[in-house]
C-alpha positions as CSV (number, residue, x, y, z in Angstrom):
1,M,-12.8,-44.3,-1.5
2,K,-14.0,-41.4,-3.5
3,L,-17.7,-41.1,-4.1
4,P,-19.5,-39.1,-6.8
5,K,-21.5,-36.0,-5.8
6,E,-25.2,-36.2,-6.0
7,G,-28.1,-34.2,-4.5
8,R,-31.9,-33.9,-4.5
9,G,-32.1,-30.1,-4.3
10,P,-32.0,-27.8,-1.3
11,E,-34.3,-28.1,1.7
12,R,-33.3,-24.6,2.7
13,P,-33.8,-22.1,0.0
14,G,-30.6,-21.4,-1.8
15,L,-28.4,-23.6,0.4
16,R,-26.2,-26.1,-1.4
17,L,-23.2,-26.7,0.8
18,A,-19.8,-27.0,-0.9
19,M,-18.4,-30.4,0.2
20,G,-15.2,-30.8,-1.8
21,Q,-13.9,-34.3,-2.4
22,I,-16.2,-37.0,-0.9
23,M,-14.5,-39.7,1.0
24,A,-15.7,-42.7,3.1
25,T,-13.9,-44.8,5.6
26,P,-13.5,-48.6,4.9
27,A,-15.7,-49.4,7.9
28,A,-18.5,-47.1,6.6
29,L,-18.3,-48.7,3.2
30,R,-18.7,-52.1,4.7
31,A,-21.6,-51.1,7.1
32,L,-23.7,-48.8,4.9
33,T,-25.4,-49.2,1.6
34,E,-24.8,-46.8,-1.3
35,T,-28.4,-45.5,-0.7
36,D,-27.6,-44.8,3.0
37,I,-24.5,-42.8,1.9
38,R,-26.1,-40.9,-0.9
39,T,-29.2,-40.0,1.2
40,G,-26.9,-38.8,4.0
41,L,-24.8,-36.7,1.7
42,A,-27.8,-35.1,0.1
43,R,-29.3,-34.2,3.5
44,H,-25.9,-32.9,4.7
45,R,-25.5,-30.8,1.5
46,Q,-28.9,-29.2,2.1
47,G,-28.2,-28.3,5.8
48,D,-30.3,-31.1,7.3
49,W,-27.9,-32.1,10.2
50,G,-29.8,-35.3,11.0
51,E,-29.8,-36.4,14.7
52,C,-27.3,-33.9,16.0
53,C,-28.1,-32.5,19.4
54,P,-29.6,-29.0,19.2
55,E,-26.4,-27.3,20.3
56,D,-24.4,-29.1,17.5
57,A,-27.1,-28.2,14.9
58,Q,-26.9,-24.5,16.0
59,E,-23.1,-24.6,15.8
60,N,-23.4,-26.1,12.2
61,D,-25.7,-23.2,11.3
62,R,-23.2,-20.7,12.6
63,S,-20.4,-22.6,10.8
64,L,-22.1,-22.0,7.4
65,T,-21.1,-18.4,7.7
66,T,-18.0,-18.6,9.9
67,G,-16.3,-21.3,7.9
68,R,-15.9,-24.0,10.6
69,R,-16.2,-27.7,10.4
70,L,-19.7,-29.3,9.9
71,L,-20.9,-32.5,11.5
72,S,-24.1,-34.4,10.7
73,V,-25.4,-37.6,12.4
74,Y,-27.7,-40.0,10.6
75,R,-28.9,-43.6,10.8
76,S,-28.9,-46.1,8.0
77,A,-31.9,-48.0,7.0
78,T,-30.8,-50.8,9.3
79,G,-30.2,-48.4,12.3
80,I,-26.5,-48.0,12.1
81,T,-25.4,-44.5,13.3
82,F,-23.0,-42.7,10.9
83,W,-21.5,-39.3,10.7
84,I,-20.7,-37.0,7.8
85,I,-18.0,-34.3,8.5
86,T,-17.1,-31.5,6.1
87,E,-13.8,-29.9,6.9
88,A,-13.7,-26.2,7.7
89,D,-12.1,-25.3,4.3
90,R,-14.8,-27.3,2.6
91,S,-12.1,-29.3,0.7
92,V,-13.2,-32.8,2.0
93,T,-16.3,-34.4,3.3
94,T,-16.0,-37.8,5.0
95,V,-18.6,-40.4,5.7
96,L,-17.6,-42.4,8.8
97,L,-18.8,-44.5,11.7
98,P,-18.4,-42.9,15.1
99,E,-15.8,-45.5,16.1
100,D,-13.7,-44.4,13.0
101,Y,-13.2,-40.9,14.6
């Protein structure tokens, strides 16, 4: 499913990550609310990697300049863990559950 782009403004000065087409897996759409998804996408776009381990967060920071894939980890309002992955070429960003990977 294609979702519209939306954001709250950058948390890092000047950062507004290009995310390409926004997609979500069927399982993510069933498990998450629209608010969960929109909030996660806004955080991801602004460089807030959520609950990634420190090593993955550092890799994401490097990937902003080296053009590699980005992975963020968030929890829904009801505690469901979900991921947001932006492909290296920034053409697609996918909201998914870990078991969808």
